[in-house]
Structure formats: structure tokens, C-alpha cells
N, CA, C and O of each residue as an XYZ file, in Angstrom:
636
protein
N       0.845     -1.190      0.000
C       0.000      0.000      0.000
C       0.887      1.249      0.000
O       1.922      1.289      0.665
N       0.470      2.248     -0.743
C       1.227      3.496     -0.823
C       0.808      4.415      0.316
O      -0.296      4.960      0.309
N       1.687      4.584      1.287
C       1.331      5.401      2.441
C       1.910      6.802      2.379
O       1.663      7.620      3.265
N       2.690      7.083      1.321
C       3.225      8.437      1.188
C       3.389      8.790     -0.284
O       3.363      7.936     -1.170
N       3.560     10.098     -0.500
C       3.732     10.628     -1.851
C       4.816     11.698     -1.826
O       4.767     12.612     -1.002
N       5.787     11.594     -2.716
C       6.865     12.566     -2.853
C       6.351     13.735     -3.694
O       5.749     13.539     -4.749
N       6.600     14.960     -3.207
C       6.135     16.155     -3.913
C       7.357     17.026     -4.245
O       7.915     17.683     -3.366
N       7.765     17.021     -5.527
C       8.861     17.897     -5.949
C       8.315     19.295     -6.233
O       7.105     19.514     -6.175
N       9.199     20.236     -6.537
C       8.724     21.526     -7.038
C       8.026     21.273     -8.368
O       8.445     20.411     -9.141
N       6.978     22.011     -8.627
C       6.194     21.768     -9.838
C       6.874     22.332    -11.078
O       7.677     23.261    -10.998
N       6.537     21.754    -12.220
C       7.046     22.251    -13.501
C       6.556     23.678    -13.747
O       7.273     24.494    -14.326
N       5.339     23.975    -13.307
C       4.794     25.329    -13.485
C       5.588     26.347    -12.679
O       5.904     27.430    -13.172
N       5.904     26.000    -11.457
C       6.709     26.889    -10.614
C       8.068     27.125    -11.263
O       8.518     28.266    -11.374
N       8.718     26.051    -11.689
C      10.041     26.170    -12.306
C       9.973     26.992    -13.590
O      10.877     27.782    -13.863
N       8.927     26.820    -14.373
C       8.767     27.604    -15.611
C       8.655     29.087    -15.295
O       9.231     29.919    -15.996
N       7.918     29.419    -14.247
C       7.781     30.829    -13.848
C       9.131     31.401    -13.426
O       9.475     32.527    -13.785
N       9.889     30.624    -12.666
C      11.219     31.077    -12.229
C      12.118     31.296    -13.446
O      12.819     32.304    -13.532
N      12.095     30.350    -14.382
C      12.928     30.491    -15.585
C      12.515     31.702    -16.416
O      13.365     32.374    -17.000
N      11.228     31.979    -16.468
C      10.733     33.094    -17.287
C      11.048     34.454    -16.666
O      11.394     35.395    -17.379
N      10.929     34.561    -15.342
C      11.111     35.857    -14.676
C      12.532     36.076    -14.179
O      12.975     37.212    -14.007
N      13.247     34.967    -13.947
C      14.590     35.007    -13.337
C      14.592     35.740    -12.003
O      15.573     36.381    -11.624
N      13.456     35.627    -11.294
C      13.304     36.150     -9.929
C      12.649     35.058     -9.098
O      11.770     34.343     -9.579
N      13.090     34.932     -7.832
C      12.426     33.978     -6.955
C      11.261     34.649     -6.245
O      10.990     35.825     -6.489
N      10.577     33.937     -5.384
C       9.400     34.470     -4.691
C       9.730     35.602     -3.729
O       8.830     36.291     -3.250
N      11.003     35.799     -3.446
C      11.435     36.864     -2.544
C      11.935     38.085     -3.312
O      12.379     39.066     -2.715
N      11.859     38.015     -4.643
C      12.315     39.116     -5.475
C      13.799     39.102     -5.768
O      14.318     40.020     -6.404
N      14.494     38.059     -5.304
C      15.931     37.950     -5.557
C      16.183     37.517     -6.995
O      15.425     36.716     -7.543
N      17.233     38.033     -7.605
C      17.588     37.533     -8.932
C      18.081     36.087     -8.832
O      18.791     35.719     -7.896
N      17.692     35.292     -9.806
C      18.122     33.904     -9.888
C      19.536     33.884    -10.460
O      19.861     34.659    -11.360
N      20.366     32.999     -9.937
C      21.764     32.909    -10.367
C      21.944     31.655    -11.211
O      21.628     30.548    -10.775
N      22.456     31.840    -12.422
C      22.756     30.706    -13.297
C      24.206     30.290    -13.089
O      25.094     31.133    -12.967
N      24.436     28.974    -13.050
C      25.795     28.476    -12.895
C      25.916     27.064    -13.458
O      24.923     26.357    -13.629
N      27.128     26.683    -13.735
C      27.408     25.297    -14.096
C      27.481     24.505    -12.794
O      28.032     24.982    -11.803
N      26.933     23.316    -12.799
C      26.849     22.507    -11.578
C      28.230     22.209    -11.002
O      29.088     21.625    -11.664
N      28.421     22.622     -9.760
C      29.644     22.303     -9.013
C      29.333     21.326     -7.881
O      30.237     20.865     -7.184
N      28.064     21.017     -7.704
C      27.612     20.056     -6.707
C      26.497     19.228     -7.312
O      26.035     19.502     -8.419
N      26.069     18.216     -6.580
C      25.108     17.258     -7.106
C      23.652     17.699     -6.987
O      22.772     17.092     -7.598
N      23.393     18.737     -6.215
C      22.014     19.236     -6.091
C      21.235     18.495     -5.036
O      21.648     18.446     -3.877
N      20.119     17.920     -5.417
C      19.580     17.611     -6.730
C      18.722     18.750     -7.281
O      18.455     19.734     -6.592
N      18.298     18.597     -8.529
C      17.273     19.479     -9.082
C      16.005     19.229     -8.274
O      15.620     18.077     -8.072
N      15.355     20.288     -7.810
C      14.167     20.115     -6.965
C      12.896     19.842     -7.766
O      11.826     19.670     -7.183
N      13.001     19.802     -9.082
C      11.866     19.415     -9.929
C      11.986     17.937    -10.297
O      11.075     17.155    -10.027
N      13.100     17.555    -10.907
C      13.286     16.166    -11.335
C      13.730     15.259    -10.197
O      13.572     14.040    -10.269
N      14.287     15.856     -9.145
C      14.881     15.133     -8.016
C      15.982     14.178     -8.476
O      16.180     13.102     -7.911
N      16.690     14.608     -9.517
C      17.853     13.879    -10.011
C      19.102     14.709     -9.747
O      19.061     15.938     -9.806
N      20.217     14.033     -9.454
C      21.467     14.763     -9.254
C      21.900     15.478    -10.533
O      21.585     15.044    -11.641
N      22.620     16.565    -10.360
C      23.208     17.265    -11.494
C      24.472     16.537    -11.935
O      25.124     15.861    -11.139
N      24.806     16.684    -13.202
C      26.074     16.183    -13.715
C      27.086     17.302    -13.528
O      26.958     18.379    -14.111
N      28.098     17.030    -12.705
C      29.100     18.046    -12.359
C      29.798     18.595    -13.602
O      30.139     17.857    -14.527
N      29.996     19.908    -13.593
C      30.693     20.634    -14.653
C      30.016     20.522    -16.026
O      30.605     20.883    -17.045
N      28.773     20.017    -16.043
C      28.061     19.878    -17.316
C      26.692     20.545    -17.275
O      26.391     21.406    -18.102
N      25.876     20.154    -16.324
C      24.517     20.709    -16.249
C      24.548     22.185    -15.880
O      25.367     22.624    -15.072
N      23.647     22.935    -16.483
C      23.421     24.333    -16.102
C      22.258     24.334    -15.121
O      21.233     23.690    -15.345
N      22.437     25.062    -14.039
C      21.393     25.087    -13.018
C      21.133     26.521    -12.580
O      21.947     27.421    -12.784
N      19.968     26.695    -11.970
C      19.562     27.987    -11.444
C      19.471     27.894     -9.932
O      18.875     26.963     -9.391
N      20.065     28.862     -9.257
C      20.047     28.950     -7.798
C      19.018     30.001     -7.405
O      19.027     31.117     -7.926
N      18.131     29.637     -6.482
C      17.106     30.567     -6.024
C      16.779     30.309     -4.566
O      17.096     29.251     -4.022
N      16.142     31.289     -3.939
C      15.627     31.118     -2.580
C      14.236     30.528     -2.669
O      13.441     30.906     -3.529
N      13.945     29.590     -1.767
C      12.642     28.922     -1.791
C      12.211     28.610     -0.363
O      13.032     28.262      0.485
N      10.916     28.741     -0.114
C      10.331     28.300      1.149
C       9.193     27.339      0.848
O       8.270     27.693      0.115
N       9.238     26.134      1.396
C       8.185     25.156      1.139
C       6.961     25.308      2.034
O       6.103     24.426      2.058
N       6.868     26.401      2.760
C       5.790     26.579      3.731
C       4.705     27.516      3.221
O       4.959     28.378      2.380
N       3.491     27.338      3.739
C       2.387     28.228      3.390
C       2.017     29.153      4.546
O       1.383     30.186      4.326
N       2.401     28.802      5.774
C       2.088     29.595      6.955
C       3.350     30.349      7.379
O       4.426     29.759      7.477
N       3.215     31.646      7.626
C       4.354     32.434      8.083
C       4.458     32.295      9.599
O       3.689     32.904     10.343
N       5.418     31.489     10.048
C       5.651     31.321     11.475
C       7.130     31.031     11.710
O       7.937     31.112     10.784
N       7.477     30.700     12.927
C       8.874     30.515     13.303
C       9.556     29.379     12.533
O      10.779     29.379     12.398
N       8.785     28.413     12.027
C       9.376     27.280     11.318
C       9.447     27.503      9.808
O       9.888     26.618      9.074
N       9.025     28.658      9.345
C       9.009     28.970      7.920
C      10.432     29.245      7.434
O      10.876     30.391      7.375
N      11.122     28.182      7.092
C      12.515     28.286      6.664
C      12.604     28.469      5.151
O      12.062     27.671      4.386
N      13.284     29.512      4.736
C      13.610     29.639      3.317
C      15.087     29.336      3.169
O      15.861     29.440      4.121
N      15.457     28.963      1.969
C      16.859     28.669      1.744
C      17.148     28.439      0.287
O      16.246     28.484     -0.549
N      18.401     28.193     -0.021
C      18.794     28.002     -1.411
C      18.395     26.632     -1.933
O      18.522     25.624     -1.237
N      17.908     26.612     -3.174
C      17.634     25.365     -3.890
C      18.079     25.553     -5.335
O      18.273     26.675     -5.802
N      18.234     24.438     -6.026
C      18.627     24.454     -7.430
C      17.562     23.784     -8.280
O      16.919     22.822     -7.860
N      17.388     24.314     -9.490
C      16.591     23.646    -10.517
C      17.420     23.664    -11.800
O      18.306     24.503    -11.962
N      17.127     22.738    -12.703
C      17.788     22.761    -14.008
C      17.430     24.046    -14.744
O      16.316     24.556    -14.621
N      18.375     24.556    -15.500
C      18.104     25.730    -16.338
C      17.094     25.373    -17.419
O      16.225     26.178    -17.755
N      17.210     24.172    -17.959
C      16.285     23.736    -19.006
C      15.078     23.051    -18.373
O      15.118     22.607    -17.226
N      14.013     22.980    -19.152
C      12.817     22.274    -18.692
C      13.154     20.803    -18.474
O      13.829     20.180    -19.295
N      12.680     20.261    -17.369
C      12.855     18.835    -17.078
C      11.524     18.285    -16.592
O      10.676     19.027    -16.097
N      11.352     17.004    -16.735
C      10.135     16.351    -16.250
C      10.176     16.275    -14.731
O      11.201     15.921    -14.150
N       9.059     16.608    -14.087
C       9.007     16.462    -12.625
C       9.149     14.993    -12.222
O       8.780     14.088    -12.971
N       9.685     14.784    -11.035
C       9.809     13.435    -10.493
C       8.432     12.785    -10.490
O       7.462     13.378    -10.016
N       8.345     11.566    -11.018
C       7.027     10.951    -11.191
C       6.805      9.659    -10.412
O       5.659      9.239    -10.256
N       7.844      9.027     -9.928
C       7.686      7.775     -9.182
C       7.392      8.123     -7.721
O       8.166      7.800     -6.819
N       6.262      8.786     -7.516
C       6.007      9.524     -6.281
C       5.754      8.662     -5.043
O       5.672      9.195     -3.936
N       5.632      7.361     -5.202
C       5.386      6.514     -4.034
C       6.649      5.831     -3.517
O       6.585      4.894     -2.720
N       7.788      6.315     -3.984
C       9.062      5.882     -3.414
C      10.022      7.059     -3.476
O       9.938      7.911     -4.361
N      10.940      7.085     -2.511
C      11.906      8.169     -2.439
C      12.829      8.074     -3.653
O      13.160      6.969     -4.084
N      13.252      9.212     -4.213
C      14.086      9.175     -5.412
C      15.305      8.258     -5.234
O      16.140      8.499     -4.363
N      15.404      7.210     -6.060
C      16.445      6.199     -5.853
C      17.872      6.717     -5.985
O      18.768      6.223     -5.301
N      18.101      7.698     -6.850
C      19.469      8.204     -7.002
C      19.931      8.979     -5.767
O      21.115      8.973     -5.430
N      19.001      9.636     -5.105
C      19.326     10.334     -3.856
C      19.492      9.304     -2.740
O      20.447      9.354     -1.965
N      18.552      8.381     -2.676
C      18.573      7.339     -1.648
C      19.869      6.530     -1.686
O      20.411      6.180     -0.637
N      20.367      6.234     -2.881
C      21.537      5.372     -3.029
C      22.860      6.079     -2.729
O      23.875      5.421     -2.503
N      22.853      7.413     -2.727
C      24.102      8.163     -2.561
C      24.122      8.869     -1.206
O      23.924     10.081     -1.124
N      24.359      8.108     -0.159
C      24.345      8.660      1.199
C      25.514      9.607      1.462
O      25.441     10.439      2.367
N      26.586      9.492      0.687
C      27.732     10.373      0.854
C      27.387     11.795      0.387
O      27.639     12.760      1.108
N      26.825     11.923     -0.792
C      26.495     13.242     -1.327
C      25.125     13.744     -0.895
O      24.839     14.937     -0.991
N      24.280     12.838     -0.420
C      22.935     13.226      0.014
C      22.620     12.675      1.404
O      21.733     11.832      1.543
N      23.335     13.140      2.441
C      22.947     12.743      3.800
C      21.596     13.380      4.097
O      21.402     14.570      3.852
N      20.674     12.605      4.618
C      19.294     13.088      4.751
C      18.837     13.216      6.193
O      19.270     12.477      7.077
N      17.958     14.167      6.400
C      17.178     14.265      7.622
C      15.725     14.419      7.210
O      15.424     15.036      6.188
N      14.829     13.859      8.004
C      13.392     13.990      7.781
C      12.809     14.814      8.919
O      13.042     14.520     10.092
N      12.053     15.844      8.570
C      11.465     16.733      9.568
C       9.952     16.693      9.398
O       9.430     16.925      8.307
N       9.256     16.395     10.491
C       7.803     16.265     10.457
C       7.104     17.494     10.993
O       7.544     18.103     11.968
N       5.997     17.856     10.337
C       5.199     19.020     10.720
C       3.750     18.613     10.904
O       3.242     17.744     10.195
N       3.082     19.253     11.872
C       1.668     18.977     12.097
C       0.803     19.881     11.225
O       1.325     20.620     10.390
N      -0.515     19.826     11.411
C      -1.436     20.591     10.561
C      -1.270     22.089     10.713
O      -1.676     22.842      9.829
N      -0.683     22.542     11.811
C      -0.439     23.970     12.035
C       0.958     24.395     11.591
O       1.404     25.501     11.895
N       1.636     23.521     10.881
C       2.988     23.751     10.370
C       4.008     23.922     11.492
O       4.995     24.642     11.339
N       3.768     23.265     12.604
C       4.714     23.271     13.710
C       5.565     22.006     13.615
O       5.047     20.915     13.380
N       6.875     22.166     13.800
C       7.778     21.026     13.749
C       7.515     20.127     14.955
O       7.552     20.579     16.100
N       7.250     18.848     14.683
C       6.964     17.909     15.771
C       7.880     16.688     15.756
O       7.802     15.837     16.642
N       8.750     16.606     14.744
C       9.635     15.437     14.662
C      10.826     15.777     13.776
O      10.684     16.496     12.787
N      11.983     15.269     14.126
C      13.147     15.353     13.252
C      13.991     14.106     13.464
O      14.157     13.629     14.587
N      14.521     13.589     12.358
C      15.286     12.355     12.459
C      16.304     12.272     11.327
O      15.974     12.481     10.159
N      17.533     11.966     11.689
C      18.558     11.690     10.685
C      18.271     10.330     10.067
O      17.886      9.394     10.769
N      18.457     10.218      8.766
C      18.220      8.947      8.090
C      19.407      8.015      8.283
O      19.219      6.823      8.527
N      20.620      8.534      8.178
C      21.808      7.700      8.362
C      21.818      6.512      7.432
O      21.625      6.667      6.226
N      22.039      5.322      7.973
C      22.095      4.109      7.160
C      20.731      3.444      6.977
O      20.636      2.407      6.320
N      19.688      4.021      7.541
C      18.350      3.447      7.416
C      17.864      3.534      5.972
O      18.354      4.347      5.188
N      16.909      2.697      5.637
C      16.245      2.779      4.337
C      15.211      3.896      4.435
O      14.263      3.793      5.213
N      15.380      4.949      3.663
C      14.539      6.131      3.807
C      13.067      5.817      3.528
O      12.195      6.387      4.184
N      12.766      4.937      2.585
C      11.373      4.588      2.306
C      10.722      3.926      3.520
O       9.587      4.241      3.881
N      11.454      3.008      4.141
C      10.929      2.339      5.342
C      10.805      3.321      6.496
O       9.838      3.269      7.256
N      11.765      4.204      6.630
C      11.746      5.179      7.721
C      10.563      6.139      7.587
O       9.942      6.492      8.589
N      10.249      6.561      6.375
C       9.088      7.441      6.162
C       7.820      6.766      6.670
O       7.031      7.379      7.388
N       7.625      5.503      6.297
C       6.440      4.763      6.739
C       6.426      4.641      8.261
O       5.385      4.842      8.887
N       7.567      4.315      8.857
C       7.658      4.177     10.317
C       7.316      5.497     11.015
O       6.586      5.504     12.007
N       7.833      6.594     10.508
C       7.562      7.902     11.129
C       6.083      8.230     11.046
O       5.483      8.636     12.041
N       5.486      8.062      9.873
C       4.049      8.346      9.738
C       3.216      7.419     10.624
O       2.251      7.868     11.242
N       3.571      6.139     10.696
C       2.812      5.189     11.523
C       2.912      5.520     13.007
O       1.931      5.387     13.738
N       4.084      5.949     13.456
C       4.306      6.214     14.880
C       3.845      7.596     15.326
O       3.707      7.846     16.524
N       3.608      8.488     14.384
C       3.282      9.880     14.714
C       2.063     10.361     13.923
O       2.217     11.017     12.893
N       0.856     10.042     14.395
C      -0.338     10.421     13.634
C      -0.532     11.932     13.492
O      -1.283     12.371     12.622
N       0.123     12.725     14.319
C      -0.029     14.180     14.205
C       0.788     14.771     13.059
O       0.575     15.922     12.676
N       1.720     13.994     12.510
C       2.533     14.501     11.401
C       1.698     14.491     10.126
O       1.215     13.447      9.687
N       1.538     15.677      9.541
C       0.793     15.812      8.290
C       1.694     15.586      7.082
O       1.270     15.016      6.077
N       2.941     16.038      7.189
C       3.894     15.899      6.084
C       5.308     15.985      6.637
O       5.536     16.455      7.752
N       6.244     15.522      5.832
C       7.662     15.578      6.156
C       8.372     16.426      5.120
O       7.918     16.543      3.982
N       9.477     17.012      5.513
C      10.413     17.597      4.565
C      11.667     16.750      4.602
O      12.175     16.422      5.674
N      12.166     16.397      3.424
C      13.484     15.790      3.323
C      14.453     16.940      3.109
O      14.250     17.782      2.235
N      15.496     16.968      3.905
C      16.519     18.006      3.797
C      17.887     17.351      3.793
O      18.067     16.237      4.287
N      18.842     18.064      3.228
C      20.221     17.631      3.300
C      20.669     17.826      4.750
O      20.583     18.936      5.276
N      21.137     16.779      5.390
C      21.482     16.840      6.811
C      22.708     17.699      7.087
O      22.890     18.156      8.215
N      23.547     17.929      6.091
C      24.732     18.767      6.289
C      24.449     20.218      5.923
O      24.762     21.124      6.696
N      23.866     20.444      4.764
C      23.620     21.815      4.297
C      22.287     22.365      4.796
O      22.064     23.575      4.744
N      21.399     21.497      5.278
C      20.066     21.837      5.792
C      19.113     22.334      4.712
O      18.041     22.845      5.035
N      19.474     22.197      3.447
C      18.610     22.705      2.384
C      17.489     21.713      2.070
O      17.659     20.495      2.141
N      16.355     22.280      1.724
C      15.141     21.546      1.384
C      15.347     20.745      0.104
O      15.922     21.238     -0.866
N      14.866     19.501      0.116
C      14.913     18.656     -1.080
C      13.513     18.436     -1.630
O      13.265     18.693     -2.808
N      12.593     17.961     -0.790
C      11.218     17.722     -1.250
C      10.296     17.579     -0.050
O      10.737     17.473      1.094
N       9.005     17.582     -0.346
C       7.977     17.333      0.670
C       7.490     15.898      0.498
O       7.454     15.366     -0.611
N       7.119     15.290      1.604
C       6.583     13.926      1.597
C       5.245     13.994      2.319
O       5.192     14.310      3.507
N       4.161     13.698      1.601
C       2.819     13.774      2.164
C       2.287     12.385      2.466
O       2.648     11.406      1.814
N       1.419     12.320      3.471
C       0.677     11.081      3.717
C      -0.304     10.870      2.565
O      -0.772     11.832      1.955
N      -0.610      9.612      2.272
C      -1.655      9.331      1.290
C      -2.755      8.535      1.930
O      -3.736      8.194      1.268
């Protein structure tokens, strides 16, 4: 049974960013050649170092303005890419590369208050997501973040 759904940044959002070259905070978007693996927050695939062109922007995955409303840097491909579509499992390329993508999962309740945080470490992230949702009924959604850089990767919703 599918108990969760991965939510990347939408293609529509990315298209708007590419068209305006401004993020939601009015900051200019920065174009660069990939010097890190990312991932792209639309496709949820790693960048190819020194090859892919990417856009750096500020992003906040929250809808409520409160103390937990964290904005931060994220990357998207400069070119149009297909959004991540295998939404009932965590992106396998990120999951498989624990060195470049150390993960933490942060849980929020319906009021967007942080109620859980957990390093993934050597655990299987797909299994851990199910365990967290099963053990914490107050968690409405999780954010996957890079455990070292603290940057947002994607949202994980209950289904």
C-alpha cells in the first residue's frame, strides 16, 4: 500500500522562475554550471558536475508564516525537465548516494509546527518514512533536507 507521496517543485513553478529570473522573494536567480550534485528540486535527479546548467534561487516550502518557515537556497535545471514521477518511493538516485545526500526527515503537524526530526543515516529512507508516519499520527507531512547543508529537497505527504 502506498502510504506516502513525494512532492517535488512543480514544472509550473520552475517555468515561472525560468521566465522571470526572480524567486518568490524578489531575488535575482543565479545561473551556474553545476559544481555540486544538487539535486534538481523538480526532477529530483542529481546534477552532472561541470556539465549541467542550473539555477540557484531562494525557496520556502511553507504556506504559513511562522517561526518554522525556513527559506533557503535550492537548485533547478536551467532547461525544462520532467518532474519526479515515481512519487510513491523516495528518489532512488538520492537514496543510493548517502555520501552526497545525507538526509534528515522533519515532520510538521497541521499547524505547520515542527513535531519530529530524524537523521536517516544508514536506514532505508522509504521504510523510515512509513515508520515515522505510523508512529506519529499528528505529522501531516515531512520535509526531506540535506542533513549537512540543511537545504530543502522535497515534501513527503501522507496518502
